[in-house]
C-alpha angles and dihedrals in degrees: 000000000000090000091054091048091050090049092051093047094055123083109262116236121244092252089063102036095042096056090044090055089047092052091051091048093049089050091050092048091048092053093043097249132127127212126236135129100209091062087072091071088062090045093051093047090049091047090057093050104265089138089075092068104024127045092211091068095046104107140100102280091179089078087063096052090112089061092051089051089050091055092048088050090049092053093045091046091051091049093049092046092049096045102039112014105043119098116238092247112052122188131164119225104232127157122268090242091057091048090051092048093049092045089051088054090054100259109148117225099349111201094021089111141358091279130016108262090211088066105029108049138097090256092057091048089068093057128083089248091052094048091050093047099042105031098029093040092046091051092049092048092048094045093044092049092052094042093049092046093241147013132273093270093050096048102032098043107023103024095048090046088055089049092237112170091210089059091052090052091047093050091050087051091050091054093047090048091048092051092047090049094048099046104030117014103038095050089051092050094045091052092062 
């Protein structure tokens, strides 16, 4: 049992995780479904009757129940992993150059946990930097998801598997946006 627990706690290599994702995608394609987490916001709104006042939410959400179950499983899996499978000391293996760059930007103890506590905490939420990162970032993610017709998982995993040109364009846009955020916007926000 301890060997299994150790195996689950370790990062899985690409040659295990990649084929597992491919198996899931082939199963979804076979059953005529497409994967994406952001579609569940529409499903939930429709489930609670938003279709009565907005045409966008007027559809049969029961056909997407499997996707809602997937999200619940994702949340439960994350909770179980955090509560029962994480070691007491968590550190992220990042390069020394990245640690130096983040420290120069004012990030305290980069790599000491999954996210820097100096940026992602309730205390930082009450600062200008926190409001820009959480509220502004949340708005941009929500707007971008709706504008692109899906999220990164939907386009990059499901859309590219379906060979959809719109997904290729969206994924290229995600990478460009990520590079702009990393090299231009984030350093400006962290310097506040």
